[in-house]
C-alpha positions as CSV (number, residue, x, y, z in Angstrom):
1,M,0.0,0.0,0.0
2,S,1.4,3.4,-1.0
3,E,1.9,6.3,1.4
4,E,-0.9,8.2,-0.3
5,S,-3.3,5.3,0.1
6,I,-2.4,5.0,3.8
7,I,-3.3,8.7,4.3
8,D,-6.6,8.3,2.4
9,E,-7.5,5.3,4.6
10,L,-6.5,7.2,7.7
11,F,-8.8,10.1,7.0
12,A,-11.7,7.7,6.4
13,A,-10.9,5.9,9.6
14,L,-11.0,9.3,11.4
15,N,-14.4,10.0,9.9
16,V,-13.1,12.9,7.9
17,V,-14.1,13.3,4.2
18,V,-11.5,15.2,2.0
19,L,-12.9,17.2,-0.9
20,E,-11.0,19.3,-3.5
21,R,-12.7,22.4,-4.9
22,L,-13.1,22.4,-8.7
23,E,-15.4,25.3,-9.3
24,Y,-17.3,27.6,-7.0
25,D,-19.6,25.0,-5.6
26,S,-18.3,21.8,-7.2
27,F,-15.9,19.4,-5.5
28,K,-14.3,16.0,-6.1
29,L,-13.7,13.3,-3.5
30,I,-10.1,12.7,-2.5
31,G,-9.3,9.2,-1.2
32,T,-11.9,7.0,0.5
33,A,-15.2,8.3,1.8
34,P,-16.1,7.4,5.4
35,I,-19.2,5.3,5.9
36,W,-21.2,8.2,7.3
37,F,-20.7,10.3,4.2
38,V,-21.8,7.5,1.9
39,Q,-25.0,7.2,3.9
40,F,-25.9,10.7,3.0
41,Y,-25.5,10.2,-0.7
42,G,-27.2,6.7,-1.0
43,D,-26.6,5.3,-4.5
44,T,-25.0,8.4,-5.9
45,D,-21.6,7.8,-7.6
46,L,-19.2,9.6,-5.3
47,Q,-16.5,9.7,-8.0
48,Q,-18.4,12.3,-10.0
49,Q,-18.5,16.0,-9.2
50,L,-20.2,16.7,-5.9
51,M,-22.0,19.7,-4.6
52,P,-22.0,19.2,-0.8
53,G,-23.4,22.7,-0.3
54,H,-26.7,21.4,-1.8
55,K,-26.7,18.4,0.4
56,F,-25.8,20.2,3.6
57,P,-27.5,23.7,3.8
58,V,-25.3,24.9,6.7
59,L,-22.2,24.0,4.7
60,D,-23.6,26.1,1.8
61,N,-23.3,29.2,3.9
62,F,-19.9,28.3,5.2
63,L,-18.5,27.9,1.6
64,I,-18.9,31.7,1.2
65,D,-16.3,32.3,3.9
66,A,-14.2,29.4,2.7
67,E,-14.1,30.8,-0.8
68,A,-12.8,34.2,0.5
69,F,-10.2,32.2,2.6
70,W,-9.0,30.2,-0.4
71,Q,-8.7,33.3,-2.6
72,K,-6.2,34.8,-0.2
73,H,-4.1,31.5,-0.1
74,Q,-3.8,31.9,3.7
75,S,-2.1,29.4,6.0
76,G,-4.0,27.7,8.7
77,R,-7.7,26.9,8.4
78,I,-11.1,28.2,9.2
79,K,-13.9,26.2,10.8
80,S,-17.6,26.2,10.3
81,G,-18.5,25.3,13.9
82,L,-20.5,22.3,14.9
83,W,-23.9,21.5,13.3
84,T,-26.3,18.5,13.0
85,E,-27.5,16.6,9.9
86,T,-29.8,13.7,9.5
87,D,-29.0,11.0,6.9
88,L,-31.5,9.1,4.7
89,S,-32.1,6.5,7.5
90,G,-32.9,9.2,10.1
91,Q,-29.7,8.9,12.0
92,E,-28.3,12.2,13.4
93,F,-24.7,13.2,12.9
94,Y,-22.7,16.1,14.4
95,L,-20.5,17.6,11.6
96,E,-17.9,20.3,11.4
97,A,-16.2,21.6,8.2
98,S,-12.8,23.1,7.7
99,A,-11.2,25.0,4.8
100,V,-7.5,24.7,4.2
101,C,-5.0,25.6,1.4
102,L,-2.7,22.8,0.4
103,N,-0.1,24.1,-2.1
104,E,-2.4,25.3,-4.9
105,K,-5.3,23.1,-4.0
106,K,-8.3,24.3,-2.1
107,I,-9.3,21.6,0.3
108,L,-12.6,21.1,2.2
109,L,-12.6,18.8,5.2
110,I,-15.9,17.6,6.8
111,A,-15.6,15.6,10.0
112,S,-18.2,13.6,11.9
113,N,-17.5,14.5,15.5
114,Y,-18.7,11.4,17.4
115,K,-17.0,12.5,20.7
116,E,-18.8,15.9,20.6
117,H,-22.0,14.1,20.0
118,Q,-21.5,11.9,23.0
119,F,-20.4,14.9,25.1
120,L,-23.6,16.7,24.2
121,L,-25.8,13.7,24.9
122,Q,-24.0,13.2,28.3
123,K,-24.5,16.9,29.0
124,A,-28.2,16.6,28.2
125,R,-28.6,13.6,30.5
126,E,-26.8,15.5,33.3
127,N,-29.0,18.6,32.8
128,S,-32.1,16.3,32.8
129,L,-30.9,14.7,36.1
130,N,-30.2,18.1,37.6
131,Y,-33.6,19.3,36.6
132,Y,-35.2,16.2,38.2
133,N,-33.3,16.7,41.4
134,L,-34.3,20.4,41.4
135,L,-38.0,19.5,41.1
136,K,-37.6,17.0,44.0
137,E,-35.9,19.8,46.1
138,I,-38.7,22.2,45.3
139,Q,-41.4,19.6,46.1
140,K,-39.7,18.9,49.5
141,K,-39.7,22.5,50.4
142,E,-43.3,22.9,49.3
143,V,-44.3,20.0,51.5
144,L,-42.4,21.6,54.4
145,I,-44.2,24.9,53.9
146,H,-47.5,23.0,53.7
147,C,-46.8,21.4,57.0
148,I,-45.9,24.7,58.6
149,V,-49.0,26.4,57.5
150,H,-51.5,23.6,58.2
151,D,-49.9,22.0,61.2
152,L,-48.1,24.7,63.2
153,A,-50.2,27.7,62.3
154,G,-53.4,25.7,62.5
155,Q,-52.8,24.5,66.1
156,L,-51.5,28.0,67.1
157,T,-54.8,29.5,66.0
158,G,-56.6,27.1,68.2
159,I,-54.5,28.1,71.2
160,K,-55.1,31.8,70.5
161,Y,-58.9,31.2,70.5
162,C,-58.6,29.4,73.8
163,F,-56.7,32.3,75.3
164,E,-59.3,34.8,74.0
165,L,-62.1,32.7,75.6
166,L,-60.1,32.6,78.9
167,S,-59.7,36.4,78.8
168,L,-63.5,36.7,79.0
169,Q,-63.6,34.8,82.4
170,N,-63.3,36.5,85.8
171,L,-59.6,35.7,86.4
172,N,-57.5,36.8,89.4
173,S,-54.5,38.9,88.8
174,K,-52.0,36.0,88.8
175,A,-54.1,34.0,86.2
176,Q,-54.3,37.2,84.1
177,E,-50.6,37.5,84.2
178,Y,-50.1,34.0,83.0
179,L,-52.7,34.6,80.3
180,N,-50.8,37.6,79.0
181,I,-47.6,35.6,79.0
182,G,-49.3,32.9,76.9
183,K,-50.6,35.6,74.4
184,K,-47.1,37.0,74.1
185,Q,-45.6,33.6,73.4
186,C,-48.3,33.1,70.7
187,Q,-47.2,36.3,69.0
188,K,-43.6,35.2,69.1
189,Q,-44.6,31.9,67.6
190,E,-46.5,33.7,64.8
191,T,-43.4,35.7,64.1
192,L,-41.3,32.6,64.0
193,I,-43.6,30.9,61.6
194,R,-43.7,33.9,59.3
195,E,-39.8,34.0,59.2
196,I,-39.7,30.3,58.3
197,L,-42.3,30.8,55.5
198,D,-40.6,33.9,54.2
199,A,-37.2,32.1,54.0
200,F,-38.5,28.9,52.4
201,A,-40.7,30.8,49.9
202,A,-37.7,32.9,48.9
203,E,-35.6,29.7,48.4
204,I,-38.3,28.2,46.2
205,E,-38.5,31.3,44.1
206,I,-34.7,31.1,43.6
207,L,-34.9,27.4,42.6
208,E,-37.7,28.1,40.2
209,G,-35.9,31.1,38.7
210,V,-38.8,33.5,39.2
211,G,-38.1,36.6,37.2
212,N,-38.9,40.2,37.9
213,D,-41.1,42.4,35.7
214,P,-39.4,45.8,35.1
215,Q,-42.9,47.3,34.5
216,Q,-43.7,46.4,38.1
217,A,-40.5,47.6,39.6
218,P,-41.1,48.9,43.2
219,D,-40.2,52.4,44.4
220,A,-37.8,51.9,47.3
221,L,-38.8,55.2,49.1
222,A,-42.5,54.2,48.9
223,C,-41.7,50.8,50.5
224,V,-39.6,52.5,53.2
225,L,-42.5,54.8,54.1
226,E,-44.9,51.9,54.2
227,V,-42.6,50.2,56.7
228,V,-42.2,53.3,58.8
229,N,-45.9,53.9,59.0
230,A,-46.6,50.3,60.0
231,L,-43.9,50.1,62.7
232,S,-44.0,53.6,64.1
233,P,-46.6,52.8,66.8
234,V,-44.5,49.9,68.2
235,F,-41.4,52.1,68.3
236,F,-43.3,54.9,69.9
237,L,-44.6,52.7,72.7
238,N,-41.1,51.6,73.4
239,Q,-39.7,55.2,73.4
240,I,-37.6,54.7,70.2
241,D,-37.8,57.2,67.3
242,L,-38.2,55.6,63.9
243,R,-37.4,58.2,61.2
244,L,-36.4,58.7,57.6
245,Q,-33.1,60.4,56.9
246,I,-33.8,64.1,56.4
247,D,-31.8,64.6,53.2
248,V,-33.8,61.9,51.2
249,D,-35.4,63.5,48.1
250,K,-39.1,62.7,48.3
251,T,-39.9,64.3,44.9
252,R,-38.1,61.8,42.7
253,E,-38.6,58.1,41.9
254,W,-36.5,55.5,43.5
255,K,-37.3,52.5,41.3
256,V,-35.2,49.3,41.9
257,V,-35.2,45.8,40.6
258,G,-37.3,43.6,42.8
259,E,-40.9,42.8,43.9
260,K,-42.8,45.2,46.2
261,S,-44.0,42.8,49.0
262,R,-40.6,41.1,49.4
263,L,-38.8,44.4,49.3
264,E,-41.0,45.7,52.1
265,R,-40.4,42.4,54.0
266,T,-36.6,42.9,53.6
267,I,-36.8,46.5,54.9
268,T,-39.1,45.3,57.7
269,N,-36.6,42.6,58.8
270,L,-33.8,45.1,59.0
271,V,-35.9,47.7,60.9
272,E,-37.2,45.0,63.3
273,N,-33.6,43.8,63.8
274,A,-32.6,47.4,64.7
275,Y,-35.6,47.7,67.0
276,R,-34.6,44.6,69.0
277,H,-31.1,46.1,69.6
278,S,-32.1,49.7,70.3
279,P,-32.3,51.0,73.9
280,P,-35.1,53.3,75.0
281,N,-34.7,57.0,74.1
282,S,-32.7,56.2,71.0
283,A,-33.4,56.4,67.3
284,V,-33.5,54.2,64.2
285,T,-32.8,56.0,60.9
286,I,-33.5,54.7,57.4
287,G,-31.6,56.3,54.5
288,I,-31.7,55.9,50.7
289,A,-29.0,57.0,48.4
290,E,-28.1,56.6,44.7
291,E,-24.7,55.1,44.0
292,G,-24.0,54.8,40.3
293,D,-26.3,52.1,38.8
294,F,-27.5,51.1,42.3
295,M,-29.8,52.3,45.1
296,T,-28.6,51.7,48.6
297,I,-31.0,51.5,51.6
298,A,-29.4,51.7,55.0
299,V,-30.8,51.2,58.5
300,D,-28.8,52.8,61.4
301,D,-29.4,52.1,65.1
302,M,-27.9,53.3,68.3
303,G,-27.6,49.9,70.0
304,S,-24.6,47.9,71.3
305,G,-23.3,46.9,67.8
306,I,-22.5,43.5,66.4
307,E,-21.3,40.7,68.6
308,P,-17.9,39.7,67.2
309,E,-18.6,36.0,67.5
310,I,-21.5,36.1,65.0
311,A,-20.2,38.9,62.7
312,T,-19.0,36.4,60.0
313,T,-22.3,34.4,60.1
314,L,-24.9,37.2,60.3
315,F,-26.6,36.5,57.0
316,Q,-26.4,32.7,57.2
317,K,-29.3,30.5,58.0
318,F,-30.1,30.1,61.8
319,S,-27.6,32.7,62.8
320,Q,-28.5,34.5,66.1
321,G,-26.7,36.3,68.9
322,K,-26.3,34.9,72.4
323,N,-28.1,37.9,73.9
324,R,-31.2,37.3,71.7
325,P,-32.5,33.8,72.5
326,G,-35.8,32.5,71.2
327,R,-35.4,33.5,67.6
328,I,-34.7,31.1,64.8
329,G,-32.3,33.4,62.9
330,L,-33.9,33.5,59.5
331,G,-34.7,37.2,59.1
332,L,-31.3,38.3,57.8
333,Y,-30.9,35.1,55.8
334,F,-34.1,35.9,54.0
335,C,-32.8,39.4,53.3
336,R,-29.6,38.1,51.8
337,I,-31.0,35.5,49.5
338,T,-33.7,38.0,48.4
339,V,-31.3,40.8,47.6
340,E,-28.8,38.5,45.9
341,Q,-31.6,37.0,43.7
342,W,-32.3,40.5,42.4
343,G,-28.6,41.1,41.6
344,G,-27.8,43.2,44.7
345,S,-25.6,42.9,47.8
346,I,-26.1,43.2,51.5
347,G,-23.8,44.0,54.4
348,Y,-23.3,45.8,57.7
349,K,-20.8,48.0,59.5
350,T,-20.2,49.4,63.0
351,N,-20.9,53.0,63.3
352,S,-18.2,55.2,64.8
353,Q,-20.5,56.8,67.3
354,G,-21.9,53.4,68.4
355,G,-24.6,51.1,67.0
356,A,-24.6,49.4,63.7
357,Q,-25.7,50.0,60.1
358,F,-27.3,47.3,58.0
359,W,-27.5,48.1,54.3
360,F,-28.4,46.5,51.0
361,R,-27.9,47.6,47.5
362,L,-30.2,46.9,44.5
363,P,-29.8,47.8,40.8
364,K,-31.9,50.8,39.9
365,V,-34.5,50.7,37.1
366,L,-34.0,53.4,34.5
């Protein structure tokens, strides 16, 4: 066997067909055609002039670039990129063409990329498996939320009604004191359930890839004012001043990426966190500022600051300080995953005059 025959057989074994350009769209086969190429042409005599651009529509478009490349007699090669074709029997092939100049000859190589085919199939299987696992994870979280709502919240409602009925009885002072303690514990339990629901609902939205409609973009200042109006009575009763920073421009729009109810919940969580750490006769201040393509909302308090031992885990799930027992530690976690889902960031810093500032930054909507 001659050296030329060996090379021809080698190309065929590598699933590469070698074609020499004769005229603009006409080619002749060089050497042996691989089996896959024969399957596309059926009974056609491959020794006659071939027009592969008519057989492979994607290749027809590539030949325009190949022709320009051949006319310049450049070294190296250009590639068409991967595409798929189906032969006469319905079998799918992944093909890629290359144009090269060999001395004065204009050569077109078409390769059947079996490894790429297998890689894409494997990738598709992996994606399918990941999607299945994702659905299972979503279902588990939805079941957990269902249990929280129907089991925990349902029983708590029954307990509250019992307390309300007891409050109608003629109780002595000690019994009334115990009743009030029970009511307060119910309120704490309701807050705990709400935090759990908020956190898991936010996780499910992230898993499901829920998008945000720019047409429904919330106004950050409007959300802040809603929170201030809702929480001011509680702050007043505990001798804490809740206020908006005085230099905030109330005449302009403060549109940000996000969803109104969850943005209000995020602000509420940060303000409630400041409330729990604020002493009487102090103030909690909410500020809004524009920083380039972002809007920043900051909540400053005059409390004792951040405990060093929890500083690095503040925004993680179930993080809580040693001086604040009885809370599950999901409020700041909800804030973080919500803000990050919207393309923002969240953090804190210790104020130089005491207390702490919690802030989050969201992309503004133009």
